[in-house]
N, C-alpha and C positions, 0 to 999 in steps of 0.2 A: 317507339315501336307502336304501330297501330293495333287495333283490336284483333285483326285477322292475321297478325304476325308479319305482314309485309313491312319492309323497312321504310323509314323516312330519314332524311338527312339528320345528322347528329345535332346540328344547331336548331333544327325544327323541334326535335325531341326535347331539347332544353327549354325552348320557349313554351312548349305545351305544359311543362312543369307538373307532369303526372296526370293532366286532364286527358280524357279519352275523347277524340273527335267522333262525330257521327260517321256513318258509313260513307256519305257523300264527301264530307270534308276530308276524310281519311284518303279517299281516292285522289283528291287534289294534292294532298301533302305527299303521297307516294309518287305522284307524277313529277314532283320536284327532283326526286332521286332518279327516276326512270328517264326523264327527258330534261336534264338541266339546261342544255343550250337552248332548246326550243322554248322552254318556259321562261327563260331569262329575257326574252324580248316579245313574248306572246301578248296579244291583246286579251282582254277579259274573255271574249268569245272564243279565241283560239285556245286559251288555257282550258276553257270548259270542254272543248272538243278533245284535247289531249287527255284530259282526265275522265272523259266520258260522263260528265255531269252537266247541269245547267249553269247559267251565268250567276244566278243568285247563290249557288253553292260555292262558287269560287270566291265571291265576296265574303261569305260567311267564314270560309276557311282562313282568309287573310285576317279578318277581324279576330278570329280565335287565337291567332298568333300575336295579337296586339297591334296590328297595322290598321290604318284607317280604311284601306280597301286594297284591291288588287294592284293598282299602280305603285303604291308604297311598298307592297311585298315584292313586286316584280323588280323594283330598284334594288332591294336587298339581295334578291336572287342573282341579278345581273352583276352586282359588285362582287359577290362571293364567287361566282363563276369565273369572272375575269381575273380575280386575284390568284386563281389556281393556274393561270396561263403565263408563259414567258412572253416577253415583248414581241418576239417574232410570231408567236401563236396568236397574240392579240391582233396583230396586223391582218392575219387571215380571217379574223372575225368580221371584218368590214368588207362588205360586197363592193365590187367595182361599180362606179357610177360615171356618168358623163361629167360630173363636177371635177374640177381640178383640186389640188390639195388645199388651196386657200378657201375656195367656196365650200368644200366638204367640211373643213374645220369650222367655218362660220356657221354652217347649218347645225353642226353638232353642238357648238357652244350655245346657240340660240335655244336648241332643244334642252340642253342642261339647265339653262336659266329658267325656261318655262317650267321644267320639273321642280326646280328649286322654289319657284314662286308658289307652287301648290303645297309645299310642306314647310316653308319658312314661318316660324312662330315669332311674332313681334314681342310677345311677353317673354319668351325665352331669351331673345337677344337683349332685352332690358335686364334680365337676371344676370346674364353673362357680363354685361357692362358694369353692373353693380359689384360683381365679384372682383373685377379688375380695379375699379375705383377704390374699393374698400381694402384691397390687399396692400401689405407693406411692400412686397416684391411679387411680381408675376414672372414665372419662368416659362418660356415658350420653346417647344420641341418640335422638330420636324426633320425628316431624313431626305437627303438629296434635294431634288427639285421641289419636293413637297414642303421644304422649309421656306419657300418663297413667300407664301401668304404670312408666315410667321415673322419674316423680316419686315414686312409691311406693318404688321401689328405692332411690333416692338418699336420701330422707328417713329410711327405716327403717335403712339401712346406716349413715348418719351417727349416728343415735341409739345404735347399738351400737359406735361407735368407728372406723368406716372412712371414708376420704376418698373418697366417691362423689359425683360432681357431675353434675347434669342440665344439658345445654347445649341450649337451644332456638333459638338464633340460627342464621342461615344465612350464606351468602356468605363474605366474608373472615373474619368472626368465627368461623365454623365451622372453616374450614381452619386459622386461627390456633390454635384450641384443640387440634385434633388434632395440629398440628405440634409442640406442647409435650410430647406423649407420647413415652415411650421404652420400652426393653425391660422396664423394671421396672414398667410401668403396664398398664392394661387398658382396652379399649373395649367397651361394651355398646350394641347398637343394636336398636331395635324397628322391624321392616320388615313392615308389613301392607298388603295390598291394593296401594296405590301409595305410593311414597316419592319425594321430590324427588331428582333425579339427584345433587345435591351430597352427600346422605347416602351414596349408593353410592360416590361419589368418596372420601368420608371413610373408608369401609371399606377401599377399595383402598389409600389412603395409609397407614393404620394397618398393614395387612398388609405393605406394602413396608418399613415401619420396624420390623418384627418385634415389633409390639405385639400381644399376644393379643386376638383379637376374638371376642366372644360375640354371636351374632346370633339373636334371637327372631323367627321369621318364619313366614309361612304358605306359603313356598316352600322347596323343598329342593334345587333344581337349581343349575346354574352360572348366573352366576359366584359366587353366594353361598357355595356349598360350598368354592370355591377360596380365598375370602378369610377364611372363618370358622374359627377354632380350634375353636369349639363352635357348631354350628347346632342350635338347639332348635326343632323343628317344631311349630307350633300351628295349630289350626283358627281361622278368623276370620269365618266367614259370619254376618251378622246376619239379623234377621227382617224388616227393612224396607229402607231405602235405604243404610244405612251398615254397614260391617264391625263386628264385635264385638271388644272387647279383654278379654273375660272370661277366655278361656283364657290369654292372655298375662299377665294379672294373676295368675292362679293359679300360673303358672310363677314369677313374681316372688316370690309368697308362699312357694313351695317353696324358692327359692334363699335367701331371707332365713332361713328355718327351718334350712337346711343350714349357713349361715354361723354362726348361733348355736350349732349342734350341734358345730361344730369346736372352739370354746372357750367353753363356757357361762359360765365364771367371768369371762372378759374381757368378754363381752357384758353380763353383769349389772353389773359395775363401771362400764362405760361408760354404761349406761342410768341407773344411780343417780347418776352424776356429772352427766349431762344433766338429770335430774329436779331435782337440787339447784340447778342453774343456773336452771332455769325458776322454781323456788320463790323463789330469791333476788330475782328481778326481778318476782315476782308475775304471771307470764305467764298463769296460770289462776286463776279464782276457787276458793276453798275449796269442797269438795263439801258442807260443812255450812252454807254461806251460803244 
C-alpha cells in the first residue's frame, strides 16, 4: 500500500518489504495495478506517460523493487500478466501482423534471446553448474511442455557422468521423490507461465530440507526468490497461444557447457564410456551403413 492509500499489486507490496516509495515512484507502482496490460509492454517513456512521471522516476521505481531497470521490471510484469490469462486469451494479446506464423515465431524468439542476453549472469550459471557437479543426485521437475528443457538437462548431464534425473510424475510420486533428497543433493525446477501447485509445494519442501534449489522461471518475485538458492530469470512469451521454452533451453545449454568446463577430462571420459556402451549394444547404426 502506498502512502496515499492507493493500492499497488500484492507482489509489489511484498517486494517493498515495508519501505515507503516517494510520491513519484508510488505513482509508477500504482500504474502497474491500474494499467497492467499497457505497462506489461510499455517502453520506459510510455510507462512514464501512463504514470504521469518522468523517465528517471520510472527507473528509480524499478530499482526500488530490486530490478536493474525498467526492462527487467517490465519482463516481470509481462510474465505475471500473461500467467493470469488462458491460452486463448494469450492468443488475443498478439496483434495481427503481415508475418506468417513461422516468421512471427522467429521474431519473437529472437526478441526473447535478446532479452535473455541482457540479464544472463555468467557467474550465476557457474554457480548452478557447481551445484549439479557437487550433488549426489539432482532431481529435475517441469510440468507438461515446460519439462522439455529438463529432459535435455537430465540426458546431457547423465551422458557426461552426473546423476541428474527428470521426474515428470505428480501427486504422491512427486512428493516421494523430493522426500528422498537431502543436503548433498540438488533440485532443479522449470517454472514458466503456470505450474501446478504441487511443483511449488515441492520447491518449498526442498527448501525446508536444506536442499539447494535452482529455479529457471519467468518470475523473479516471492515466494520463488525465498525458496530458490539460484533463481535464473528467463523470458517466456510465445508468438501465439503458448509460452516459449527457447530461453529456458538456452540456459540449460549454458549450464551443461559450464558443467563440462569445470572438469573437461571427466566429461570426456564419461562421454567416451557412454559411447562405448551404446556401441556395445548396437544402439545406433554405423554412419557408413
